[in-house]
N, C-alpha and C positions, 0 to 999 in steps of 0.2 A: 823723779815728777814727773817727768814728761816724758819717759821711758815706758812708766804706769801708763799713763794717758793714752801712749802708740797702741802699747799692745791691749788695751781693754778698747780701743779704734780699731785692729784685727781680730779681734775677737768679738766685734757685735759684725763685723762683715763675714763672719765664718757663719755665724746664727743668723744672718739675717739669708746667706745662702742655703742654709737648710731648710729655713722655710719660705724663702719662694724661689719655686721652681719653675725655670723657665720651660714650655712646651715648645716643640720643637711643630717650625712651621715648615711644612712641605707645601713649594709651589704646584698651583695647578697650572697643565697647558694647556690652552686655549687658542681654537683654530680662529681666526680672522672674520669668520661667519661668524663666531658662537660669540666674540669680543664686542664685533657690531651688533650686538643682539642686546647683550648687556648695558651697552648705551644707550640703545633704544630704550630699555627696561630699566629704568634706575629704581625704580620705586617698587616692588611685589608687594601685594597685600595676602596676608599671611592670616589662616585661620587657626584657632585654636578648640574653644566649645567643648573642655571637656576635664575632668576633672579624673585623671588614671595616674597618682602618684604608684612608683615614684618615677614613672616616665613624663607625665605630664601635668602640671595642675596649673592654678591661676590663684594670687592670693592679691586682697585689697588692702592695702596701709595707707592711711593719712590720705582717702581718695584718688590712690593713687592702684592702678591695676600690675603687679609684679608676677613675669611670666617663669615657672619654677621647673625642676626635675632635670631629670636626663635628659631629654629631647631640646631643652633650653640651650645647654652647653653647646648642643649638634648645631643648633640653629646661631648660634655667638660665632662660632667654627664658620659658617657657612655665608655668614652677613662680614665677619673677617675678611675671608680670602677669597669675595666674589667684590664686595667694596659696594654691597648693596644698603638700600634704605627698605628694612621689612617693617610694613604698616602690620602691626598685630591685630587685628578683629576681638576683643576683649570681652565677656559679660554677655553670649547669647548662648542660647542652649544646642547641643550636639546636632540635635537633628537640622535647625535652623541653620549651620552652620554648613551642613552638606546640602541642602536645599541652594544655600546662596551659591555653594560652588558652584551645581548642575548649571545654576543662570549665571555663573564665570563673573559674579560678584567676588569671589575668593579666587585667588592663584596659586595657594600652595597652603597643602597639609600639612606639617612634620613631623605626624602622629595617624598611621591609619592603619588598617588591614583590611587588604585586596579582599573585596567580594564582588561575585558579579554582576550586579547591581551599581554600584561603585564605579567601576569598569567601564560602565557606559557614557561617564562622563570624566572619568580620571584617568590619566597615564601613572604606573606607581613603579618606584626604584624596586630592589633587590632589598629585600628584611634587611635590616641593619640591628632588631633587638627579637629574642626569639626565646620563652622561660616555659617550660612545662606548666600545664591547668591542673590544677587538686580539688578534689571535694572538702568544703571543709564544713564542720560539724562540731558541736559542745563537747565536751569532755567524757560526760554522762551519758551519751547519745547511744545506740543500738551501735554496731560496727555493720559498715556500708563496704562493701567489698566494689559496686561499680554502680554505673550509670541505671541497671536493672533495681538496686534495692532503693531508688529514687521512689518507686512505683509508688503514686497517690499521696507524696507528701510535699509538706510545705515548702516551696523552692523562691527562693529570693535572685530578683535576676534583675538586672536593667534590658528593659524592651528593645532599643538602639543598638545595643554592643552585639558584638559579633557570637558572644556565648549563647543568647535566646535564640540568634536567628539558625546558626550549626546546632541547635535542639530540633527546631521545629523542622529543619530539612534533613539533618539526615536521622534522626530518633522521628517519626510524626507518630509513631504507635506509641511512646512512654507518656503516658497518663499522669502528669504532674499537676497539683494547685498551688497557682504561681503569685508570688507575692512580689509585687510590683515596685521598684525603689527607681531612686534618680541616680544614684552616685553608687561606686564599686564599695565604696568604704559602708555606705547606709547597709548593702547587703551582709557585712561583717558583723555589724551594727543589729540588724534583725536574729540574725542567729544565735550572737551570744544574749541578745532582749528573751529570746523564746517566741519571736514573733513569725519566725522561721525554723525547718530542722534543716536545712544546708544551703551552700550557694557554691558556685563552681565558680576559682579566681585563678590566677596566675600564682604562681610561688613567690617569687619579690613582691609583687604587691602586698598578699595576703602575710610576709611577715614585716613589711614597710608598718602597712595599718596597724597592726595588734599591737607591734610595741610602740607605736606612736598614741595609737586610744588607750592601751591598757588593757587588752581584752583576754584574761589567763585561763578563761577556762575553755576557749577553742584548741581546735586539733584538726590535724589534715586525716582524714580519713581514707582515700584513695587517689591515685593519680587518675587522669581520664585522658584518654588516647585520643584526643583531637590533634591537630595540626599544632596546637601550644598558638600561645599570643605570636604572629610575626608581626612585627611593627615595618612600615614602609612610611616615603614619603611620596606623599599625592602631590600630581600637576595636574593641569587643567588641560585638557586632550588637544587644544589645540595647540599646545606649545612642545613639541617633543624634542624644540632642540634644548631648552630649559630641564627637559628631561634630563637629557645627554651631560650636560652641565651637572645638575647637581648628582648624578653619578660621579662623576670623576672627582667633585668634591669628597665625598664621603667615601671613594677609593685612596683619595691624599690622605685622611685621617689616620694615622698610626696606632699600632696596636698598644703603647706609653697610653697614647691620649685616651682611647676608648676605653683600656680597665679603669685609667683616674678617674676618668665621669663615671662609671659604674662603683666606684667605689664610693665617691664621695655622696650619691645618691641610694645606695643599695643599703651600705655599709651605715658607719655613723656620718652625721651630717657636721660636719666639723667647718666652723668658718673664723677663719684669722681675724681677731680686733681691731688690725694697725695696719696701714698700709705704710709697714717698715720700709718700704724701699722709696719712697716718697718724702721719709722724712731723714733719710739718708742724705739722699739727692740736695734736700732742703739747704742737709746740715754742713753738706758739701763747698755747697753753693753760698755760703753765708761769708765762709771765711772770718767767723766769731772766734776761733782759735779752741785751743785744748779746753776753756769752763764750758765753751757750751756742748763740746763733745762727752765732757765727764758729766753734764745736767742731761744729756739725752742717754748716756750711759746708766744712770741713776733711775732714768723714765723706765727705759725700755726693762731695768729688771724689777721695776715693781711691777710693769706688765705683763712679764716672764711667768712673774710669781701666779699673777693671778692664770694665767695662761695654763700654767701648770696643776693648778686645782682646778681647772676647767676642765683640763686636758686629762684628769683621773676622774672627777666624774662623767667623762665622755666616757671612759673604758670601762667605768663599772655598768654604763650603761651599755655597751658594744658587747659585755661579757653576759649581761643578762638579757641582752637580745639573741645573743649565740646560745644561752640556755633553753631561750624559747623557741629557737628557730632548731636546735637538735631536737626539742621536744616533737618540733611536727614531724620533723624528718624521721623522728624516732616512729611515729604514726603510721608511715608510709604502709602499705602493703606490697612492698616491692623495697629494694633496695640504693642506696646513695651511694656514687663512689667515685674516689679518682686512684687513676692509673697511671702507669708510664704507656708511652707510644710503642712498645716494643711487642716482639712475636709472642711473649709471655701474657703482656696485658697485666705489668706485676702491679699490684694491688698497694698503694700507698693507705687509702682510707676506704673503708665499708661500713654502712650503717648498721641497725640493728637488725634490719629485716634481712640480711645476707642467710642467715641459719633457717627461714622460714623457705626462702626461695631454695639455695641450695642445697642445705642438710647440712652442709660446714658449718664454723664457727669460724666467725669473720678475722680471727686470729692465726685459723687455718691457711687462710688464705693472701693474708698480706705479707708480702715479701716473698710471695711463694714460700710458706714456713712447710706446708706440708701438700699442698697441689698448687697449680696456679691455675688462673682463672680459662688460660688460653684452654686447657684440659679439660674444662668443663664442657666446652665449647661441643656440638656433635662435628663428628671429622668431616662429615661432606658440607657440614655451612662454614668449618673455619678459614677456607679461605675466601668465602663470599666476605663475611665479616671483615677481614683486615683490609680486601679491595677496597671494601664502601666508605673506611674509616681513612685508608687511605688518599682516598681520592676529595674526600672533604677535606682534609688537613691539605691537600694541595691547592684548593680551590678557596682556601680561609672562610670556610662555614660550616651552620651546625648538620649533623646525620640524624638518621632516625632509621633503623632496623627492627625486623623481626627474624630470626632464628631460634634455632632449637639447643638446648643444653641438655646435660646427663646430672639428675643429682646423687647425691651421695647412695641413698638407695636403689641407686641404677634407674629412677626414673625419666622420660624423654618429657620434656616441656618446653612450653613453649614460652618465649619472652620477647617482650618488648623494650627496645633502648631508645634512648633519645639522649644527645650528648655536645660537644663541645672540645676544640683543643685547645688548649694556651703553651704558650713559648716560656719555657722557667728557665733559667739558667742553674740546672740541675746537674753536678758533676757526678756521675757512676762511676766507678774504679773499673768495670770490665769496658766501658765506653770511651772515658776519659773527656768525655764533650757535653754537650746542649742535648738534651732531652725534649721530646713534649710532652708535655703531659693531657691528661683527656678526663674529662670533669661531664657525669651525666646519672641518670638516672633508669634503673632496672627495675620490668614490674613482669607480674606473672600473669601472660592472655594466652592459656591454655585450654581455658573453660570456651572463649571466643574462637579460638582454630577450631573446636570440635565442631562448635556451634557453626560456621562458616563452614567445616567440611560438609557436615548433615545439609547447611543448608545449598550449599552446592550440588549434592547428590540430588536432593528434592526438584532442584532448578533443572538438573538434566533430565529429572524423571519427565518434567513437566513440560521441557524442549522435547526428548522421544515422543511425549502424545501430540504436542502440537504438530511436528513433522509428520507423525502418521497420519492426521487427520487428511483427507481427501478432499483438502479444499483451502482454499489460500484465506492466512492468517496474518493479518498485518495491525499495527499500533502505531500510530501520528500524532503529533502534537497538532492538537487544534488553535494555535495562536500562530505557530511556524511553519508550521505544515512539516516539519521534519520529520520523515520516515524514521520512528524512534527501533520498531524489530519487525521482521518478517520470518515465516515460517519455511519449511523447505519446499513444499510444493509452490508457493508462493515465486521463490526463488527461480524454480524452475520454467515455471509457468514465462516467466516475462524475460528467463536467459542469465538473470546475476543476480545477485542480493544488493539491494538497492537503499539499503540501510543510511541512513545521513542524508540523503537526496531530498528532492521535495516532490511531495505523493504527485500534486496536480501536473506537473512537467512530465515525472515519468512513468506513470499509471495513465493518464488519460492527451498528454502529448497538446496540455491548455498552455496559455500563454501566462494563466492568473488561476486562481483561487475558483475552481467549478463550481459555476452557477445553480449547481442541484446539489453542492456540498451540504450534506445533513445536519450536520452539528449544533443549528439552533433545533431540530428534532429532538434532540439526545441528552440539550442542556439546558433546565429551568430557567425561569429568569434571574432565580438568586445564583448562579453557576454550578447549584446542585447537578448530577446526574439523574437523566428520566430511565423508564426501559428501553426496549429491546426498538429499535426501526428496523424496519424491512423494507427493501425496495428493490426495485429491478434495473438493468441497463445493460446495453451493450458496449464491450469497452475494443476501441478503435485502435488500441495498440496488440491487441492478441487476437481481436476479431471474434471475442466470444462474447455471448449472454452470462449474468452472473446475478443471481440472488444473493441481495446482501444483505446481510443482518450487523445492524451498526450501534453499538451504546457505547456511553461514556465509563471510565472508571478510573480511577487513582492509580498513577505510576509512581515507583516505586521511589521517587524523589518529593511524592507529594502533589505535583502537578495534576488538572485534570486531563486526561489524553481520549482519543476515540480508538477503540478496537474494531476492527472488522473484520468480519468470516463469510467466506462467500463461494459459495458453490456454482462451477458451471453448471448451465442449464439450456447450453445451446443445442444438444439434442433435443431437450423438452420443447423449445420452440422450434424445432425444425418438426416433430410429430407435430405441434402445436397447430403449425401454419399449414402442416397436412390433413390435419382432421377439418381445419376454417376451410380448406378448398377441397377436401371433402364433401363436407354438407354444401359447400357453393354448387359442386356437380352435382350433388342429388337432388339439389333443388331446383337448379338446369334442367337435370333429367324428371324431374315430377312436373315442372313448365312443359317440356319438351313433348313428352307423352301427352298432355293434354292437345300441344298445336297437331301435334301427329295426328290425331282422332279425327280433329276439326279438319286437318290438312287432305288428310285421306279420304274424308270422306269428299271432298271434294274432286281430287282426282278419280276418284271414282267414275264420279258425275261427268268430268272431262273425257276421262280414257272411253267409257262405256261410250258416251254417244259418237264418240270419235269413231270406235270400233263398227257402231252401226251405220253409220255414215259410211264408212268404209268398202261394207259391204255390200251399198246402193249403189255404189259409184263403179264404175267400168276402169280398169287399170289406164286405159289409154285418155281418160279425163286428164284437162289441168288441173281440177281440185284434187286430183288425187293423192298429188304431190304434198300439194300444201296438207292435207290431213294427215299424212302420214310421217310428216314431220311433227306437228300437233303428239301425236300419239308418240312417239320417242320424244320429245320433249318431255311429257307428262309420265313415261316409264323414266326416265331421269331424273325427273324431281320427286318420284316412286324411292330411286335409290338414295339419292338423296337424304327423304326421310327416315330411310334405314339407317345411312351411316350417322345420322341423329342419333337414331337411340342406340346404334352399334358403340357408338360415343358414352353416351349418357347412363346405360344400363348393359354393356357390354355380354351383349347378345352374343352371340355364337356367330362365325365365321362362315359366308355361303362359298366357300374356294370352289374355283370349277378351273379346269385345262381353259387356256383361250390364248389367242394373240393379240398380246396389250400392245400393237402397235398403232388401232383405230382408237384405241383410247385415249391413245397418248395425244394420236391426231386430235380429236373431240375436246382434251384437254387445251392443247397451245391454241383452237380455235376460241375458247372461252376466255383463257386469259389476253387475246389480243384487244378483248373488248374491254377490259379490266383495268390493265395495265396504262398509267400515262405510255404519251405516243413518244417522249426521252428516251426511251429504252423498247431496244431493237429486240426482235424475238428470231433466234435461228434456229430451223427444224430441221435436226438431221436424221431420219429414221433410214434403215437399210431396208429395202424391199422384200429380202424373207426376213424374218425372225423366228427364233426358236418357242413353239409355244412355253407356257408357263401356269404351275398349276397356283389360281391367285383369286383372292376376294373383288373384284373390279370397282366396287364401289371405293375398297379403303386404298387401293392402288390410285386410283384416280384421287383422293385427298393428299399420296404422296407426292404426286409429281404437284399441286396446286401448293401444298406447303414450301414447299422446296422452292418453289418458282415465285413465290410469295415474300418468301426468305431473300431470298438473291432480289429480289426489285427493291425488296427496302432498302438493300445494303447501296442502291444506284440510284438511291429516290432525288439525292441532290442536282447530281452531273448528269445522271445518266448513263448508259451504257448499254452493251451486248448480253444479251439473255439468249444463251444457247441452251437446246434440248436434245441429247440424241439420244439413241434404242439403238444398240447391235449387240450381233453375237460375239462371244467371245468362249475360246476354247482353248484349255491351261493343261500343257502334257506333263509339267511337273511344277510344283511347287515356286516360286518367285518372290524378290522381294515385294517395295514400297507397298500402293494400294493392295496389293495381290496375295500378299504374305501371310493372309490367313486363311485364304482358299484353297481347298483340295485340289487336285489334277481334276478334268471334268470339263462339261458345257453350261456355258452360260450365258443370261441375256442381263446386259447392263443397260443401267440408265443412267446418264448422267447429265447434272444440272449444274451449268460453268456460268458463272458472272464473272462484270469488271469490275468490282464494287472495291468496299474500302478493306475488305480482307478481314480478317477473324486474328485479336488480338493473342499472342502467345501465351499470356495468363491465364484469358477465359477460356484456352481451347480445349479443354479439356471436362468444364462444364457445360457444353453448349448443348450435350443432350440430357442433362438434368433439367427433372421436373420443376417450373417456375421460374429457372433461369431464364432470365432476359436480360438485352444491355438497350433495351429499345424507353423512350420516355413513358414513365406514365400514364396508363391510358392507352397506347400503343401496342400493347402485347401482353400476352397473358404468360409466354413463357413454356408454353406448352405442345406450340409447334413442333419443333425437333423431338421433345419427346412422342411423341404420339407417332411419327414417323419413323422414329427408332423402336419401338414398341410394335409396332408393324409389321417391318421388316423383319424382326425376329420371330414372331411369329410363322412366316412365311419363308421359316430356314435359311433368311436370305442374309448377308451381309452389309453396313453403310462405312465409307469411307470416306476421310475430309482431305484436300489437298489446299491451303492457304496461304497467304502471305500478304502481310497489312502493305497497304495502297494497290495490291495489283489484283486482288479480287481469291474465289471461292471455286471450288469444283466437289460437290457432291455426286461418291458413283454410289450406286445402287446396283448390286448383283443379287440376282434369282438362278436358283436351278433350273437347267431347263429339263423337260420331260424326254424321256427314252422314247423312241417308235412304238413300242410294247403296250406304254401305257397311255397313248395319242390313240390305238386301237380301240380300247377301252372304253374311250368317251361314245358315248351315242350321241347323234346329236335329237335335239326333242322333237317331236311330231308335231308338222302345222296343222293338221287334219281337226277341224272340229266335227265333236261328239255331239248328235240331237240324242232325242228321246219323246216320249207320247205321254209319260206318269204326271202325275197333278201334285203339286208344287204350293206349299204356302212360305210365302215371304216375309219378314217382321224387321223392322227398322221403322227407329223413331223420325227420320228424318225422309219428307215427303218425294222431295224430288229421285233417292237414292230408289226408293221402292218404286216408284212409276218407270223409272229407268232401266231396274233390274227387270220387272214384270216384260217388260217390250222385251227383253233381251233372253228371257226363259220364251218368250211365245214365241220369237225366232228362230230358238233353237227346237220349235214343236212342241214343249211343256205346256200342258194346263196347269195356268197360275194364275193364284189371288195372292192381296198382299195387305197388312195392317200397319200400321203406325203406332197402335198402345199393345204394348203386353196382352195386358186383362183381357182385350178383347179377342185376341190371337187364342188364349188358350180357352175362354169361353167358346170362341167358334171350333174348335178342336172338341170341346167337350161333347159338343152337340153330335157328331159322328166323326169320333175317333179313326176311324178306318178309312175315311173316304181320302185321305191323303197319304201319298206316300214317302214324300220326304218335304223335311222342313229346315230353312235359311232363315238363319236367325242374326243379326246385328247384336254385340256384348256390349257395347256401352250403351245404354238407356234410362231414361230415370224410373222414377219408381221402382221397377223389376229389371235386372243386367240377364243377357241371355245365358250365362249359364241357369240361375236362379230359374227361366225360362222352361230349358231345357229339362230340371228336375222335378217342373210341376207336370209336364208333356211325358214325360218316362214313367209317372206312377201312375198315369192314364195309360199309357200304353209301351211296355219297357223296349219292343222289339223296334221304335220307331227308328230311322233315321235321323241325325240331325247334324247340320252344318253348322257353325259357328263361323261369324267374320269378324273380322276387329282392325280399327285403322293403328290402335293401342291398348293391352293391357296391362295392369302389371302384377295382375292376378293370376293371369290366364298363361299355360305354356301345354306344350304336349305331355306333360306328365299330369298334367291337371286336368286335361280331355279327356287320355285314356282313364282314369279314376271315375269320372261320371260318365262313360261308355258315351261321349259326344264321336262321330262317324267321323270327321276332319273339321280343320281349325284351316281359316282361309285368312289372309291378310292381306288387308285394301291397299293400293287400288288393288282390283282382281284384271285380271285380262279374260278377254272372251274365252280364248281358247283354254285358257286354266281352267275357268269358271265350268265350262262345261266337260273338261277332262273329268275333272273333282265330282262331279253332281255323276257322271256315268259312272264312275268306280262306287261311287258309293251305292248307288242303287243296285248295280252290277253283284255287289258283294251282300247285299240281303235279296 
């Protein structure tokens, strides 16, 4: 009896060892810093807030919350190995759990998919679960081959889960009629009852809920090429050390432990009824003897019978579950496989989708009976497939591949494969050892690849168009200001492709968003795009003006971004500025003409009376020299007016052969009275200088402009202004400032200063119109430009020698006249011609009339004067043959001189007429000849000249 009891006791121990399997516990190696952290944080607040079987869910029994699912087993392992207290936050919605995690009221999320939004406040471990996603429909539903077939269908979805956000972000153009639910199992129920046409769920969860809820009318319609459900553990972002600790714990969990957890929850949910280990320990400790052992054995036998019945029931349920799962797998438009990790990919199992995908029956590929799967892989992709899977094997992770296969009919198909490797104790005769098994799913993505190819082709065409536009094109995120795209023209303009950088930094050189940023002009208050906004702005980086066309568009990921197309309008701006300056100069010219008319009338009175006085005062009189100075000043004023008109109206130059030394001396004399005393003027003029063919007024302007420019550079500290005039003879070409001069004789005018010098950056621009380094209001930028133009019109050359801090030297070279050219120049006669003819003088200025009558009578003529044009015409009509000559002013009220001349010519066509004018925009030599006018005289006119013109006109008639 004792032996029998002892045998039964041993049998009981063996049975107990069969049912109670101790899990291998791997120690977790912690650093001192990590151990200290765990001691400082003994309690961790854990957030669940989601019903996601078989991974995680919460049950409520007798008022208590129970944490269930595969994730709960992992959390238990973490608690055990770290000796931590996990305070689980139950019974709150998932979105509220996330909100509390963002506020750091929850520390740890054991079941979470990583997204960009969640990564803002959480750290994530490497994924420890991953299953493919599938479309679930009813058995009687039409065939669905992919996401596109869901267009306009009723689609059940949980709004806060990854499936919804993935469709929104990656497939914004997909038009779905959403049926919103609260949980994943409610999605399946909605499809089963007809409230929805389809839903997307991971294959493991689908299998679990379908068998749990008994939904036989559902099927798997198609796989979805999402990343799948990748579940990680999330840790608050300010706890990176805890993230490392969790990673270590996950790494310590063995493959056997992971498989046992998966088999427990994904397959049959079997739970032992009695803690036999506890009973055994109690029995041994009690010492009650063989009788108690027998009692326990009897009790155990009864319990064992119940467990056998329960196991049979579970096996039947498992078979039914396998049948349903087989039905689901059979409906997949692709194939599920299990193969050996060898070069042939020797298949152990292939689902019914094999023939539709490859053209071969599964029996022709399994065990390489007709062909191996490796033979189906396109030769150029075989090494790639092998390398990728082996890398996944070595890193103990899942893999995702895209490659080509050759079907039985020779068709090339693109396939998508997702799989994982499991180590199994399978012994093959050819290997004689352990061989890894690969399990996964393969689907046909040929249509998608062809669409991608077409899309890429269209994309390349689009980029070709954008890169061919002679304008800068770029796209920028209006929230982060990150540059998302630039075309080639813009990259070339700015020197590099700045995609990924911040627009206000690289394009404008700003320290923050531009104040003129037009994003408020291209976005409505509700966030929708407005129309095109056009604006102009100078870019300081490339120093160019741009006309910008901005508008808001929807980017490829659904966000609203800014598209800008900008054209370079720098040349238009320059032309616009030149036109504005041209209009300004035209206005100045018009004003100058009016001033010239009045000023010349005044000068006529001054010069005329001066000449009359000079005729009456003998040369030895002390007053004669003073009156002569008045005459000289009046003639200089006349030249100044002519210079003003020449500048504003571009009148022809009056170039003559002359020695300009007196002109230089006169200019220096004028400068001494106008420049500050801090500037010393040194005059160096050779005793004899070569004559040159020049316009004296314009040369005077050159000297004044160069000297004034030099004086401005010495305004702050003073200095020395040196003006030189000397002859220069070049026997052959030389370098330096003479490199552009041909051999020959020249007259060199040099203006030298000891000022600040010219910056090398601006040296090449000093002769450009409107360029100036002076402050606003202190220079027009026209001085040196005018000088350069005058020198060129005189066939001369100007050179600049400058250095910052030491001053500048401007050298002007005029070609000297040869002797034969000098002999051709005749000195004007100083004899005053007189006469006795009758002259009618007409001018609206009474003083000019009185003065002119005095001059004409002094010259011996019989002269009468009028101030009103109509009176002069009426006087002439009374006796047309009485007057021998008519002299009339041009600008008069009611009737100008040209109109008077026409009326008088109608009465007497042969009448000689002289027109005098201080300025007229409509009268020139061509107009004078056309209207048969005898002569045109510009005011003020000297006594000698008017006497000569009168005599010449009367002699011709």
